[in-house]
C-alpha positions as CSV (number, residue, x, y, z in Angstrom):
1,M,0.0,0.0,0.0
2,S,1.3,3.4,-1.0
3,Q,2.1,6.0,1.8
4,Y,1.2,8.8,-0.6
5,E,-2.2,10.3,-1.2
6,P,-3.4,11.1,-4.7
7,A,-2.9,14.6,-5.9
8,P,-5.9,16.9,-5.4
9,A,-8.5,17.2,-8.1
10,G,-8.8,20.6,-9.9
11,E,-6.3,23.0,-11.4
12,V,-2.8,22.4,-10.1
13,E,0.8,23.0,-11.1
14,V,2.9,19.8,-11.6
15,E,6.5,19.0,-12.6
16,I,7.3,16.6,-15.4
17,V,9.9,14.4,-13.6
18,A,10.3,11.8,-16.3
19,A,9.5,11.6,-20.0
20,S,10.0,8.8,-22.6
21,I,8.5,7.3,-25.7
22,G,7.2,3.8,-25.2
23,E,4.5,1.2,-26.0
24,V,1.4,0.9,-23.8
25,A,-0.6,-2.2,-24.8
26,W,-3.9,-0.9,-23.7
27,K,-3.5,2.3,-25.8
28,A,-3.2,0.3,-29.0
29,S,-5.6,1.2,-31.8
30,D,-6.0,0.7,-35.5
31,D,-4.1,3.9,-36.1
32,N,-1.5,3.1,-33.5
33,P,-1.2,-0.8,-33.4
34,K,1.8,-0.8,-30.9
35,G,0.2,1.8,-28.6
36,E,3.2,4.1,-28.9
37,C,2.9,7.0,-26.4
38,L,4.6,10.0,-25.0
39,R,4.9,8.7,-21.4
40,L,5.1,11.4,-18.7
41,R,5.5,11.0,-15.0
42,L,4.2,14.1,-13.1
43,S,4.7,15.2,-9.5
44,A,2.4,17.6,-7.7
45,G,4.6,17.5,-4.6
46,R,6.4,15.1,-2.3
47,Q,3.3,14.2,-0.3
48,Y,1.4,13.0,-3.4
49,G,1.8,9.9,-5.5
50,F,3.1,10.3,-9.1
51,I,0.6,11.0,-11.8
52,F,1.2,8.9,-15.0
53,A,0.1,10.4,-18.3
54,D,0.5,8.2,-21.4
55,V,-0.5,10.2,-24.5
56,P,-0.8,8.1,-27.7
57,L,1.3,9.5,-30.5
58,D,-1.7,9.5,-32.9
59,W,-3.7,11.8,-30.5
60,L,-2.3,14.9,-32.3
61,S,-4.6,17.5,-30.7
62,M,-3.8,16.2,-27.1
63,L,0.0,16.1,-28.0
64,A,-0.3,19.7,-29.2
65,N,-2.0,20.6,-25.8
66,V,0.9,18.9,-23.9
67,R,3.5,20.9,-25.9
68,K,1.6,24.2,-25.3
69,A,1.5,23.4,-21.6
70,A,5.2,22.6,-21.4
71,G,6.3,25.3,-23.9
72,T,8.2,22.7,-25.9
73,S,8.9,22.4,-29.6
74,S,7.0,20.2,-32.0
75,D,9.7,17.6,-31.8
76,F,9.4,14.7,-29.4
77,T,12.7,15.2,-27.7
78,T,11.8,13.8,-24.3
79,E,14.6,15.5,-22.5
80,E,12.9,18.8,-23.4
81,Y,10.0,17.9,-21.1
82,Q,11.9,16.8,-18.0
83,G,11.9,19.4,-15.3
84,R,9.2,21.5,-16.9
85,R,6.4,22.9,-14.7
86,V,3.0,22.7,-16.3
87,R,-0.6,23.6,-15.3
88,V,-3.1,20.8,-15.6
89,V,-6.6,20.0,-14.4
90,L,-6.6,16.7,-12.5
91,K,-9.5,14.3,-11.8
92,R,-9.5,11.5,-9.3
93,Y,-10.7,7.9,-10.1
94,V,-10.8,4.6,-8.3
95,A,-8.5,2.0,-9.9
96,K,-9.2,-1.7,-10.3
97,D,-7.2,-2.4,-7.2
98,G,-9.5,-0.1,-5.2
99,T,-7.0,2.8,-4.7
100,T,-7.9,6.4,-5.6
101,R,-5.5,7.9,-8.1
102,A,-5.2,11.2,-10.1
103,S,-5.1,11.6,-13.8
104,V,-4.8,14.5,-16.2
105,A,-8.2,15.7,-17.5
106,K,-6.9,18.7,-19.3
107,W,-3.5,20.3,-20.2
108,L,-3.6,24.1,-19.7
109,P,-1.5,26.4,-22.0
110,L,1.3,28.5,-20.6
111,P,0.1,31.9,-19.5
112,V,0.7,34.6,-22.0
113,L,3.0,37.2,-20.5
114,S,2.5,40.8,-21.2
115,A,4.6,43.9,-20.6
116,Q,2.4,44.5,-17.6
117,T,3.1,41.1,-15.9
118,P,5.1,41.8,-12.7
119,L,8.4,40.1,-12.7
120,T,7.7,38.8,-9.1
121,L,5.1,36.5,-10.6
122,L,7.7,34.9,-12.7
123,A,10.0,33.9,-9.8
């Protein structure tokens, strides 16, 4: 049994602590027979369990949302994602094993900074 509680539901800032490209069998489809995904591990803080986000490489609009949230290029250089802080909307669900977990419901784009944005907000 995990000693960590699931991250809270709602809009939160998380850190991408790991990123890779890999196959996820249950994400396989006719358009993606191997289930190849951008696999991200997110952290909302030390007191919470990791949030796993596997985005199939054929889900182009969701991948675009992930890139906008992380401020990354259109390439899938996974190193570019690691250490990035992103805003997401999390939801909670009960897994098959009966534990409550968090998952990403929505990736939020980076805020647009204007000349009037105080620099203290950027720190």
